[in-house]
N, C-alpha and C positions, 0 to 999 in steps of 0.2 A: 133499913137497907143496905146492899155490897155493892161496890164499886165493880167495873167491869174485870177488876183483877181480882175480884175475889174478898177483898177486904172489903170489913163492915165499915162503916162513912156513918156520919153525920150529915143528911143532905144539903144541913147551912154551910156546912165548913166549904170552903173555895180550895185548898189544899187537902189533902190526904194520905194517908199512909200508903204505903206501895209492896210490892212484890220484893222478894231476895232478888240482890244483885248477882250480875255475873261472878264467880270464882268463890262465894259461899261454899264452905265445906269441899270445894274441888279447885282446890290450887294445884294441884298436880295433873290435871287431865290433861288431854293432848293439846285443846284448845287454849290453853292456857301456857302450855310449854311453846307453844307457835306464836304467842303473842310476845312472850318475853325474847322468843330467839329475832324477831321483828324489831322489835323497841333494840338489843341489842347491836342489830344491824346497822340501825340509823344512830346509834350512837358512834359506832367505829367511822359513817360516812360513807357506809355503803347504801346507795340511792335505790337499792332493790328491795330495803327493807319498808322504805313506806309505800310502796306500791302494795307490801305483803300487808301491813297493816290495814290499806285499806279498804284491801277482800276480807279482812278477818273480823274487820270494827263491826260488822252486819250481825257476828254472833256475842257482840258485849264487850269489853275491854274490861278484863281483871281488876274489880275495885281495887287490891293493894298496889299494883302501878298504873292505874288511869292517869293519876297528877302525873307521873313520868311520861307517859304516852302523850297526854296532850300537851304536856310543854315542849317536846319535840315535833310533834306535826303540827303543831301553830306556829311556831316561830320563835317562841319564847324565848327558848336558851341560848340562842341568838342574838337575840335581842339584850337580853342581862348580859351576856358576855362584853357585848359590845356599849353599852350605855348602864352601867351598873350602878349608877348613881341617880339614874332616873326616879326610880319610886321615894328615894329620901328626900330627892329635889321637889317635888309634885305633892307628897302625901301631908307636908307640911305649909304649904301656898296656899292660899287665898284663892276658890275659883275667882273666875271675872264675873259669873254671876253670884251676888250675894244672895240669893235667895236658895242658890243651891244647898249650900250646909242644912239651912232651916229645915229645907223640903226631906233631906238625907234624915236627920233627926227625927221627924214625924214619918218617915213612913219604913224604916229599917224594925220596929218594932211589931208591925205586924207582917212582914214578908218572910222570915225565917221559919222553913217548914219543918224542921227539927227541933220540936218543942222542949226537948231535954237540954240540948246543946244549945239552946237558941241565945244565952249573954255571950257565949265566946263564939260564934259565928257572926254575932252583929259586933263584935268588938273586930274581929278577922275582915269583915269589910267596909266598917267605916271609913277604917283612910284609904283603901282601894278606890271606895267612890269620890272621896273629896281629891287624891291624886287623877284619877279619871276626871274630872269636872276642872279640873286645874290644866291640865295637858290636852285636852280635847273641847276647847270653849265652845266649838259649833256644835256639841253635844250635850256638854252640860251634862247634866244629870236630868231624868226620866225613869218613872214607875218599872219601864220595861226593865230597862237597865240596872235598877233597885233590886229587882227579881231574881235577875240574872246573877248578879254577884253575890247576893246574900244565900240564895241556893247554891251553887258550885262553892262556896265558900269550905263546904263538909268535905268536898275531894281534896284542897290542899292545907298544907300544914300548917302555914304560914301565910303573913297577908300579901308579905313582898311577888311569891312565888303566884297568888291570884292575882295581884296587880299585874305582871308580868304576862300572863296568859292573857288577859281582856287587852292589856297593850299592844299584843302580838294579833288577836282577832281585828280590834279597831284597824290595825295597821290594812288589812284587806278590806278591798272597796264594798264588798257584799256585805260583810258582817257592820262597816261601817253605816253602810245606807239602812241597813236594818234596824238600827237605832239612832238615827237622826231624827229633831223634832219635824213633824210634820207627817212621819208616816208616810210619806210617798211611798218606799217601795215595800211597806206590808200593804197597801192597799193594791199596788202591781199585784202582788202575789197573788193576793185573793180574789182578785179577778182570773189571773192564771187559776186557782182553784178551782174556780166555778166552772170554767172550759174542764177543767180535768172530773171533775164530780159530773159535769153531764155528760161527755164520752164513757167514763165508765162505767156508770150506775145512773143511767138516764130516767130508769123509772123512781128509783128514789130524788133524783135530783128534780123531777119532776112533782112528787111528793111533798118536798120539803117547799118548792115554789109556791104549788096550791095552799099549804099554810102559811105562806107570807115571812118562814124565816130562811131569809139571804143571810150567805155567807160573812157579811161583814157583823153579823151576830153575835159571833162563835167563833172565827177563825182570826180577826184582828188580836186578840190575845193573845191565843194562840201561840202564833205564827210569830209575835212580837216577844214572846218569852220563851221562842222555840220549846213551847208543851210543856216549859217546869210549872206555869201558873195553876194550870188545866190538869195534867197528869199527875200520877205518884211519882217522887225523885226516883224510885229506884228504875220507873217504865222511860220517864223523862230524859235521866242521864243514859239511855242507850239511844236517843235520838240523836242527844248530844256527840255521842261516840262516833258516829257517823257524820253527821252534818264541823266535828271540825274536823275528823280524818281526812276529810272531802273538800275541805274549807266552803263547804257549800251550805249556808243556813236554807234555802227553799227545799231541801231534802225533807224538812219537815212535813212538807205538803201530802207526802207520800202516806207516812204511817196517820194521818189523818184521814187521808181519805180509807185508809186500810180499815179503821177503826169500825167506820162507815160502814164499808162492805160486810163488815164481820158480822153487824147485828143487824144487816138491811130487815130480814124479816119481821124482826118486832118493827122496828121504827117505821116500815109500810102501816102498820097498823096504829101507830100512835097519833097523838094528837098534838098540838103545837107546843103546851107545855112540856109534856112529857119529851119530847124532841128537844126543846132547846136545855131540859136541864140535864139532859144527858151529854148533851155537846159540852155545856159548861163544866159540869159536875161527876160526871161519867156514872148516873146511877139511873138504872135503867131495870123497874119493875119485872120480876119475871124471867130476865134471862141469865144464863148462867157465865161464867167470867172466861176469859180468855188470857191465854199465858204471851208473856211479852214477846215472846220467842218467835210466837203464829206471827202476831201483829209484826216484827221485824222481817219476817220470812218474806211477806206478801207486799210489805214496802219496798224491800231490794226489788221483784219484780216490777213493781210499779215505777221506781225510779228510774230502772233501767230502761221501761220501754218508753219515757216521758222525758226523761232529764235534758235531751237537749234541745228538744221543742220549749222547756221551761226557759231555757238560759238565755234562748233566742227569745221569746215573748218578752224574757225578762229585759235584754237590751231594747227591745224596742219600745218597751214603756220606761224605759229611763231617757232612750231618746229623746220623746215624745214628752216626757217631763222636762227636760233642758230646752228643748225649745217653746214650750210654754212660757217657762220661766222668762227666759230672754226676750219675748214679746211681752211680758208683763213688764219686764224693765224697761223695755224701750217706748214700750207708752206711758209710763211714768217719766221718761226722760223729757218726753215729748209734750205731756203734760207740764212740767214743769217751766221748760221751756217757756212755751205757749203762756203760762201767767206770767211770769216776768214781761 
C-alpha cells in the first residue's frame, strides 16, 4: 500500500516517510530567493520582512534556511539574546514532576521519525524536553510535546536552538494552551473542526456521522502534534511553516479539512475501518496520490475564509472553560468550608 502522498508504506506504521522538502534541488528558485530576502529584512529590523514571510510560508520555507526563519518568526532569537543561560540553567535541573524524566526516557525511542538519525535526534531532544519540564512545570512533559520536539529536532543543528524555539512558542498563549495537560484547547479545536467540516463538506460529514466516526477519534492526535504524528514529516513540516509564521496552531485545521475534501469521492464509498485508517495512517486503497503543494493551496483558501471564525470560537471556548474552572473551584471551596 501507499500513503496519499504516493509513498509506499506499511499500514501498521504510525509515522510514514514523506515527499521531497521545499528547496530540494531548487535552492536558486525565485521562491527561495524571496524567502531569503524576507528573512534578511527581518534580521535587519525591517518589520515588512515578517509580513512577507507570512505570505511566502504557504509555499514552504526552504529546508536549508528553515531553522533560521523559525528562530526569527517565533521570537526565539530575541529570547536567546535576552536570556542566554536559560537552556543551560534548566537542562541540568530536575523537573518538578519526578516522573517526567522517566517518561521522557521511555517515550523517546519510539518517537523519532528518522530511523537513520534516530540516536542523534534523541540525544538532541532529551535535554530540551528536560529543560522544558523544568521551566514550565504546569506543562511538564506530555507525549504530544515529545512528538513535537523529537520530530522538529531534525530542523535544528543544536539542542540549544531547539530549546529556544520551543521556549519562544510556549511563551505564546495559543501554543502553550495546545500543550497544557487536560487538552481543553485541543478538544475545543476539535469542536471547531467539526463545525467547519459540516459547513464545508456536509455530505462527507453526514457520512462520517452515520459511520460513527467522530472527530475525537482522529483529530485529537493530529491537532495536539500539529500533524507530525499522522503526516509524513516533509508534509507536516509545511503545516508548521504556516503555524509558526502566523503564530497560530489552529491553522492545522485547514490542511486536515483539505485532505478530506480531496479524497471525498473515495471516502463517501468507504466503510468505518477504511475511513479511520485513512484519517490515522493516510492509507486509502485505490486512491492516487496528492502533492503537498496542492493541499497547502487548498488549506490557504480554507484558512483565509474561516480564520476569524476559528479565532472567535476559540476565545469563546477559552472563556467557557475558565468560567467552568472558576465554578468548580468555588464549589470545592464551599464544600470544604461546609465540611469544616
